[in-house]
N, C-alpha and C positions, 0 to 999 in steps of 0.2 A: 456513498457519503457517510462520513463518520457519524455513528449513532450517539446522540447526546442523551445523557441520563443525569445531568447535573441537578435538575429539580428533584429527582428521586432521592438524592443524597444531600439535599440542602440542609437537613438537620439530622442529628444522630438520635435515633430512636429504635424501639423494638420493631417498628414496621419498615424501617429503611432496608433491612436485609430482605424482607419479603418483596418490597417494591422492585429491588434490583434483581433478585434471583429468578423471578418469574417473567422477566422480559424475554421476548422471543427473538426479535430482529437483532442481529449482531451478537447473540448470546452464545454461550458454550453449548447449549442444547441444540441450537440450529446447526452449529459447526460440526458436532459429533453425531448427529442423529442418524445419518446414513451408515456411518461406520459401526455405531452401536447396534443397530438393527441387523446389519449384515453379519457382524461377529456373533451375535446371539443366535441367529439362524444356523450359522456354520457350527457353533458349539452344540446346538440341539441335534443337528444331523449326526455329528460325531458321537454324541452320547447314545443316540438310537442305534447307530451301527455297532458301537462297542457293546451295548447291553443285549441286543437281540439278534444281530446278524453274525457275530463272530463265534467261532467254536470256543470251547473251554480253554484249550491250550493257547489259542490266539488271544483270548482275553488276558491270560497270564503274561504273554509277551507284551501286550498293549500296556498292562499295568507296570511292567518293568521299564518300558520306554517312557511312560509318563513320569515315573519316579526319577529316571535318569535326567529328563529334561527339567523337571521341577527343581532338582538340586543344583542345576547349573544356570538358572535364569539370571543370576547376578553377573554372569559373563558379559551380558549386554548392559553397559553402564548408562541407562537411560537418563538418570538425573544429571549426570555430568554432561552428556552430549546435548541434552535439551537446554540446560541452564546456560552453557557457554554459547550455544547457537542463538538462543533468544536474546542474550545480552548484545551480541554483535548486531542482530537484526534491529533491535529497538534503538540502539545508538545510530544506526544507519537511517532509520525512519525519522528520528528527531532531526538529524542534519538535513534530510530532504525537506521536511516540513519548514525548517528555518530558512530555507533557500528558495521557497516557491516564488517569492518576489511580489511586491505590491507597488503599484505605480504612485501611491499616495505621497511618499516622501518627495519624489521628483516633482509631482504636481504642486506641492506646497512651495517648493523653490521657484518653479516657473510662475506661479500665480503672484508671488511677491517680488521676485527679482527682475522680471520682465516688465518694463514700464510701458503703458499705453493701452488705450481702449479702442483704438481704431480697428477697422476690419482686418487690415493686414496683420496687425499684431495678434489679434484674437485668433485668426486662422493659424498663425505660426504656433501659438501656444497649444491650440487644439491638436495640430499635427504632431507636435512633440509627444503629447500624451498618447495619441493614437498610435504612433510608431512604437512606443513602449508596449502597448497592448498587442500590437502586431508581432513584435519580437517574442512576447510571451506565448502567443498563439502558435507561432512557428515552432517554438521549442516544444511546447506541450503536445503538438500534433505528432511528434516523433517519439514521445515517451509515454503518452497516455492513450489508452484504447478509447475512452469516452470522447476525448477531444478529436481523435482521428475519425471517429464515426460522425461527429458533428461537422468537421471540416475535412472531408475526404480528399479535397484538392484545393488549389489556390483560388479557383473560381468561387468555391463556397466561402472562402475568406473574404473575397471581394464582395460577394452578395451580403455578407454580414456587416460590411462597412468598415472593416479594419484596414482594408487596402483599396486604393483607387485603381481603376483599370489601367491607367497609364503607368502607375507604379508597378503593377504586375508585369507589364511589357518590359520595363527596365530590368526587373529581376530575372525575367526569362532570357534577356540578352546577355546576362552575366555568365560567362563560360567558367564554371567552377565545379570541380568534382566533389567539393565538400559542401556542407550545409551553409545556407545563406543567412544565418541568424544575424550576422554582423551588418547586413545592408541597412536595415532600419536604424540601427544604432549610429551608423555613419551618417545617415540623413539627419539624425538629431544633432550630432556634433556640427554638421554644416549649418543647420538652421541657427544654432546657438551662436556660432562665430559670426554669422551674418547679422544677427540681432545686436551683437556687441559692436560691430563696425557701424551699424546705424544708430548707435547710442541708446538702443532699447534696454540694454543691460548696462548699468551705470559704471561698473568698474570691472577690471580683470579678475579681481578676487571673487566677485560674485559669479562671473562666468566660470571660474575654476570650481566654485562650489557646486554649481549646477552640473558641470561635466563629471565631477567626482561622484555625485549621486547617480548619474546615468551609468557610470562605469561600475559602481557597486551593484546596481540592478542587473547589469549584464553579467557580472561575475557570478551572481547568485544563480542566474539561469544556466550559465556554463557549468556550474557545480552540479545542477540537476542532470545535465547532459553527461557529465563524467560518471555520475552514479549509474546512469542507464548504460553507459558504454562499458563500464567495468563492474559487473555484478559480483556478488559473493561467489568465490570459486565453486564451480559446479559440484566438485567432489564432496564438499562439506554438506550442502543440503541433501545430496544423494545419500550420504552415510546416515544422517539424522532421520530422514523420511523412511529409509529402508529399515533402520534399527527399530523404530517404534512399531512399524507394521509387522516385521518379522517376530518381534517380541510377543505380540498378541496372537499371531498365527501359531506360535509354539504353545501359547496358553490354551488353545483349543484342545490340545492333547494333554498338556501337563496339569491342567486344572480340572480334569474330569474326575468324577467320583468313582473310586475303585470299588468294584463289587466283590473282589476276591478277599475273603476274610483273612488270608494268610499274608497279604501284601503289607509291606512296611509303611507305605504311604497312604493307607486307608484312612479317610476322613471319618469323623464321628457322626456327621450329619449329612444325609443325602439331599443335597440341594439340586433340584433339576435346573435351576437358573443360578449361576455363580454370581451372586450379588456383589461380593467384594471385588471380584475381578472386573465386573462391569463398572464399579466405581473407579477402579484403577484405570480402566480404559477411558472413562470420561475425563479424568484429571490429566493423564498423559496426552491423550489425543487432543483435548482442548488446548493444552499448552502448545502442542505442535501446530494446531490450526491457527493460533495467534501468530506464530512465526511465519506460517505460510501466507497469511493475509498481509503482514507487515513487510514481507520480503519485497513485494512490489506494490507500494501504496498508490500507484496510479492505475490500478486495475479496476475491476467491477465488483469487488466484494463489498459487503455492507459497511465495513470500517475503512475503506479506502478514502483517500483525500478527495474532496470535492474540488475539481479544477475546471469544471464546465459550467460555471454559474454566470459568466459575463454574457451580455448581449448588446447589440447595437443600441437599443433604446436605453438600457441601464447606463451604458457608456456616456451617451450624450446628455442624459439627465444629470449624471454626476458631475460632468465637467463643462456644462453649458455656460457657467458663469466665469470661466477662466478668462 
């Protein structure tokens, strides 16, 4: 679920920075904690080996290697790779969020365009909204780990009240190698046409308005399927993920304090813990972790989108007055 911190930044003050920076869940600290500890341990081991286990001539060779690596660190363009990659991922994330789909618009049309309070009409209106939720559940089951865990099979969907047993039998009888997201949408169209023929919808233009809203809802869900079907080309995240980790792997050698007085790259201060490189790791790795989390917003990270909030009770409480 996306971590909300709006109350922490409700006003601009000196304390706003502190309230935000020391949050843990969903924070950069939680994202890079394991990498930072692992890198620091590896750096310390490398430092101990260099200082106490290598012979003098080996230390000279190590210093030359560290100097060679440090001079060529700019060969890995981290800022360019990360900046361009994060831009693509954030744009993709925004489009996915905009197309999650909410049944409210169609429910407003159904509540006002379908005339009648008799039991048959009320059941028809409820079924339309239920079929919208069913379509959304069927789509999210295939693209969201959380929803798949909640509804591992269609029987779980039936138990939750989104589908009736006889409707499941109808879907099971449909011989189709592709996804059956279209089936509940087809049922909605059939119900709406039947309501128009019975005079429950006063005019064709009103029927067309309802069907257009249903079509828009379906298009939004199909867009989510398309994003899941065609992800960012694998080679690009591989290059970015590898570049950042290789960069800091090289830093284990290139940022060591050189104990040879004659070395060209000898630092003035012997820091057992490279504070500045650790800061660099926090910034770059945190930047990368943002991209990793947003790359699949339907996963189980702290900042992934919450798509498993509906329940049978909430559904009927919301639409019982239709």
